[in-house]
C-alpha positions in Angstrom: 85.2 28.4 107.4 87.2 26.8 110.5 89.3 29.4 113.4 92.6 27.7 110.9 91.6 29.0 107.7 91.0 32.3 109.4 94.1 32.8 110.6 95.9 31.9 107.3 94.2 34.3 105.0 95.1 36.7 108.1 98.4 35.9 107.7 98.7 35.4 104.2 97.0 39.6 104.0 99.2 40.6 106.5 102.2 39.7 104.3 100.9 41.2 101.9 100.7 44.3 102.8 104.1 43.9 104.3 105.0 43.4 101.1 102.7 46.3 99.7 104.5 48.8 102.3 108.1 47.3 101.8 107.6 48.4 98.0 106.4 51.8 98.9 109.3 52.5 101.0 111.7 51.3 98.0 109.5 53.4 95.4 109.8 56.8 98.0 113.6 56.0 98.4 114.2 55.4 94.7 112.5 58.8 94.0 114.2 60.5 96.7 117.9 59.5 94.9 116.6 60.2 91.2 116.1 64.0 91.3 119.8 64.6 90.7 120.0 62.0 87.6 117.0 63.6 86.5 118.1 66.7 86.7 121.4 66.1 85.1 119.6 64.5 81.9 117.6 67.3 81.5 120.9 69.9 81.8 122.2 67.6 79.0 119.8 67.8 76.8 119.6 71.3 77.4 123.0 71.9 76.4 122.1 70.1 73.4 122.7 73.3 70.4 119.6 74.1 68.9 120.9 73.2 65.4 121.9 69.8 65.8 118.8 68.5 68.1 117.4 65.6 65.3 115.3 64.0 67.6 114.5 59.9 66.2 110.5 59.5 65.9 109.4 55.9 67.8 105.9 56.1 65.7 105.2 52.9 63.7 103.2 53.8 60.7 103.3 52.5 57.2 105.4 53.5 54.1 105.3 53.3 50.9 108.5 53.4 48.2 107.3 54.6 45.0 110.2 54.8 43.0 108.4 56.7 39.9 106.0 58.9 39.6 102.7 57.6 38.2 102.5 59.5 35.3 105.3 61.6 33.3 106.2 64.5 35.2 107.4 68.0 34.0 109.5 69.7 37.0 109.1 73.4 36.3 111.5 74.5 39.1 115.5 73.1 38.3 118.7 75.4 38.2 121.8 74.6 37.1 122.4 71.6 39.4 125.2 70.1 37.1 127.6 72.1 36.1 129.8 68.8 33.7 128.2 67.0 30.6 129.0 63.9 33.1 127.0 65.9 35.4 124.3 66.8 32.6 124.1 63.3 31.3 123.8 61.3 35.3 120.8 63.9 35.9 118.9 63.1 32.8 119.8 59.3 34.2 118.3 60.0 37.8 115.5 61.8 35.6 114.4 58.5 33.5 114.8 56.1 36.9 111.8 58.9 38.5 110.1 59.2 36.0 110.7 63.4 35.0 110.0 63.4 31.6 111.6 67.4 31.0 113.4 70.0 33.7 112.6 73.5 33.5 115.9 74.7 33.8 116.1 78.4 35.5 119.2 79.9 35.2 117.7 83.6 35.5 121.1 84.6 33.5 121.5 87.0 30.1 124.2 87.2 28.5 126.8 85.1 28.8 126.4 82.9 31.3 122.8 81.9 29.2 124.7 81.0 26.5 127.0 78.4 28.5 123.7 76.8 29.8 122.6 76.2 26.2 126.2 74.9 25.3 125.7 72.8 28.3 122.0 71.8 28.6 119.8 72.3 25.7 121.7 71.5 22.4 123.1 68.4 23.4 119.5 67.6 25.3 116.9 69.5 23.7 114.1 67.4 24.3 115.0 67.2 28.1 115.6 70.1 29.2 113.8 73.7 28.5 116.1 77.1 29.3 114.4 80.1 31.6 116.7 83.6 30.7 116.5 86.3 33.0 116.4 90.0 33.1 118.7 92.9 32.2 120.6 94.2 35.2 123.4 96.6 33.7 122.1 100.5 34.0 118.7 100.1 34.8 118.2 104.0 36.4 119.5 105.0 32.5 117.3 105.8 30.0 117.7 103.5 26.9 117.2 100.8 29.6 114.1 99.8 28.6 115.1 99.4 24.4 118.4 97.4 26.1 116.5 95.3 28.3 114.1 94.3 25.8 117.0 93.8 22.8 118.8 91.4 25.3 115.7 89.3 26.0 115.1 89.1 22.3 118.4 87.5 22.1 118.0 84.9 24.3 115.0 84.1 22.7 116.8 83.3 19.5 119.6 81.4 21.3 116.2 79.2 23.0 114.9 80.7 25.9 110.8 80.0 26.2 110.8 81.8 29.9 112.2 83.9 32.5 112.6 83.0 35.7 113.3 82.6 38.5 113.6 86.2 38.6 113.0 87.2 42.5 111.9 90.2 44.8 112.7 89.9 48.8 111.7 93.5 48.8 114.8 94.9 47.7 113.8 94.6 43.7 115.2 92.4 40.7 118.4 93.6 41.0 119.0 92.9 45.1 120.6 95.4 46.2 119.7 96.7 49.6 122.1 100.1 48.8 119.3 101.5 46.2 117.3 103.3 48.2 113.2 102.6 47.9 112.2 104.3 44.9 115.6 103.2 42.8 115.1 99.3 43.1 113.4 97.8 40.0 110.1 95.9 41.4 108.2 94.1 38.7 105.9 97.0 38.7 108.2 99.1 37.6 107.1 101.1 34.2 110.9 100.6 33.3 109.7 97.1 32.3 106.2 97.5 30.8 108.3 97.3 27.6 110.2 93.9 28.7 106.5 92.3 30.0 104.9 93.4 26.6 107.8 91.6 24.2 107.4 88.6 26.6 103.6 88.5 26.0 104.5 88.5 22.6 106.9 85.9 22.2 104.6 83.6 24.7 107.2 83.4 27.6 106.1 82.9 30.4 107.8 83.7 33.6 108.2 82.6 36.9 109.0 85.3 39.5 109.8 84.7 43.4 107.1 87.3 45.2 108.4 88.0 48.5 109.3 84.2 51.1 108.6 82.6 53.5 106.5 84.9 55.9 109.0 83.2 59.0 111.9 85.6 57.1 110.9 88.4 58.9 110.2 87.3 62.3 113.1 87.3 64.7 115.7 84.1 64.5 114.8 84.1 68.7 113.1 81.0 70.4 109.9 81.0 68.4 111.3 81.2 65.1 109.5 78.9 63.3 112.5 77.6 60.6 115.4 76.0 61.2 118.6 77.9 61.5 119.7 76.6 58.1 116.9 78.7 56.7 118.3 81.7 58.8 120.3 82.9 55.5 116.9 84.2 54.2 116.1 85.8 57.3 115.5 90.0 57.0 114.5 90.7 60.2 115.6 94.2 61.4 116.7 95.0 57.7 115.5 97.5 55.2 113.3 95.9 53.5 109.3 96.2 52.8 107.6 93.4 55.0 105.8 90.1 53.8 102.7 91.6 52.9 104.5 95.0 50.8 105.8 92.5 48.8 102.7 90.6 48.2 101.2 94.2 47.2 104.1 94.5 44.6 103.0 91.7 42.9 99.0 92.1 43.2 100.2 95.7 41.3 102.2 93.4 38.9 99.5 91.6 38.2 96.6 94.5 37.4 99.3 96.3 35.4 100.6 93.1 32.8 97.1 91.0 32.7 97.8 89.3 29.6 101.8 87.5 30.9 101.4 84.6 32.3 102.7 84.6 35.4 104.5 81.8 37.7 104.5 82.6 41.1 107.1 80.1 42.6 106.7 78.4 46.1 103.0 78.4 46.1 103.9 82.1 46.2 105.3 82.1 49.5 101.3 82.2 50.8 101.0 78.3 51.0 100.6 79.0 55.3 97.6 80.9 54.3 95.6 78.6 51.9 92.5 81.0 52.1 94.5 84.3 51.3 96.1 82.3 48.5 92.9 81.5 46.7 91.9 84.8 47.5 94.8 85.6 45.2 94.3 82.9 42.5 90.5 84.0 42.3 91.9 87.5 41.7 93.9 87.4 39.1 93.0 84.4 35.9 96.4 85.1 34.8 98.6 83.4 37.7 99.4 79.7 38.5 102.2 78.4 41.1 104.7 76.4 41.3 104.7 74.2 44.6 108.7 74.3 44.0 110.3 73.4 47.7 107.3 73.7 49.9 106.6 70.5 50.2 106.3 70.9 54.1 103.8 73.7 53.9 101.2 71.6 51.8 102.0 68.3 53.6 101.6 69.7 57.0 98.3 71.0 56.3 97.3 67.5 53.9 93.4 67.7 54.0 93.1 71.5 53.5 96.1 71.4 50.9 94.2 68.7 48.7 91.1 71.1 48.6 93.1 73.9 47.4 94.9 71.8 44.6 91.3 70.3 43.2 90.3 73.1 43.3 93.2 75.2 41.1 94.4 72.0 39.7 94.9 73.6 35.9 96.8 76.6 37.4 99.0 74.5 40.2 102.7 73.0 38.2 104.8 70.5 39.9 108.2 71.8 40.9 111.5 70.6 43.3 114.0 73.5 43.3 115.8 71.2 45.7 118.6 69.4 43.4 118.9 66.1 41.6 118.7 63.4 43.9 116.8 60.8 43.1 115.1 60.0 46.5 114.4 64.0 46.8 111.9 63.5 43.8 110.4 60.2 45.0 110.0 62.3 47.9 107.7 64.4 46.4 105.8 61.5 45.3 105.5 60.1 48.5 103.6 63.3 50.0 101.4 64.0 46.8 100.1 60.6 45.6 100.1 58.2 49.3 98.6 58.9 52.3 101.5 58.0 54.2 101.9 59.6 57.8 104.5 61.5 59.8 106.9 61.8 57.1 110.3 63.3 57.6 110.3 66.9 56.0 113.0 70.0 55.9 113.1 72.4 59.5 111.9 69.0 61.5 108.6 69.3 59.9 106.8 66.2 59.4 104.9 65.5 56.7 101.0 63.9 55.5 100.7 62.7 51.8 98.0 64.3 50.2 96.9 61.1 48.2 95.2 63.3 45.5 93.1 61.7 42.8 94.4 60.5 39.3 93.1 63.6 37.5 94.9 65.9 39.7 97.6 64.7 39.4 98.1 64.3 35.5 97.4 68.0 36.0 99.5 68.8 38.5 102.5 67.0 37.1 102.7 67.2 33.2 98.9 68.4 31.3 99.7 72.2 33.1 103.0 72.7 32.2 102.0 71.8 28.9 99.2 73.9 28.5 101.7 77.2 29.2 104.9 76.3 28.2 106.5 77.6 25.1 
């Protein structure tokens, strides 16, 4: 190599080093002026109320548009979402559109309120709706309460009731009256209800009961709270309420006391966060069934474990929604249950993942189990 070439190479190297040095200095200068801007951005985002935070995901994944359920569906957990004949007709149209053959309306009602549901749902659409009634809550401490409760159950049955529910005990009993002392509360295992449960068994009426609630309802509504602010209307922290575990013990005493009743514990018996424990419960009580209503956010967060659980108990889990009557609501269930889609938007900011359940499990969950146990 000539000296001329060496000089040129040296000059080029020197220029490159100078440019690099200038770049480093410029970067340092830029960084030295950015901290204030960064702090301002952090402060701005920190000021966003937690209830208003709606992050947009940058993840790009394939999504499946499931317009209709793969098999006909019986939704075992609806409520009186439609209150006029026109709204009921509109709901039936949505059911046709998404593949729902029949919906169970959890009136939880007795007396005039139950009769109104008969007029609104059952008489115009006897093949599309099933009505569940409630339990009499007045005069629970009177000596004749057991007989009156049975008499109203029989009346509702004659009017068309084919099940009971949604009966709810989140710790304060069926009356949900926190003013009652613990010994006055009417829990499912109460002897005052023995005649009632016996009559339900004779009439072959399945019983849908909401035991406890999501365990976060017993946790303080602070920065560690798992569910979003909207769910805090269910929060029982600091109230004179039995704990989540204590309410589940009431459930177990009830199931032991009444082994011949068909019992549907809705919302995965509020044990969907702990499928190992729920497996033990299912194995201990063969008359216990589950509905999955409003618990996509549990099984959709743990698709592998949930898939195993659903396959194991495919003959004792029923499809339910408990989330209104919109077409897209139903389709969100089809997507989680039928596909392998990932990172699907769910409730409480929780992203969900498809279980991709096999056909035999889908048929059982969607329809076959309901046909077997519904009256």
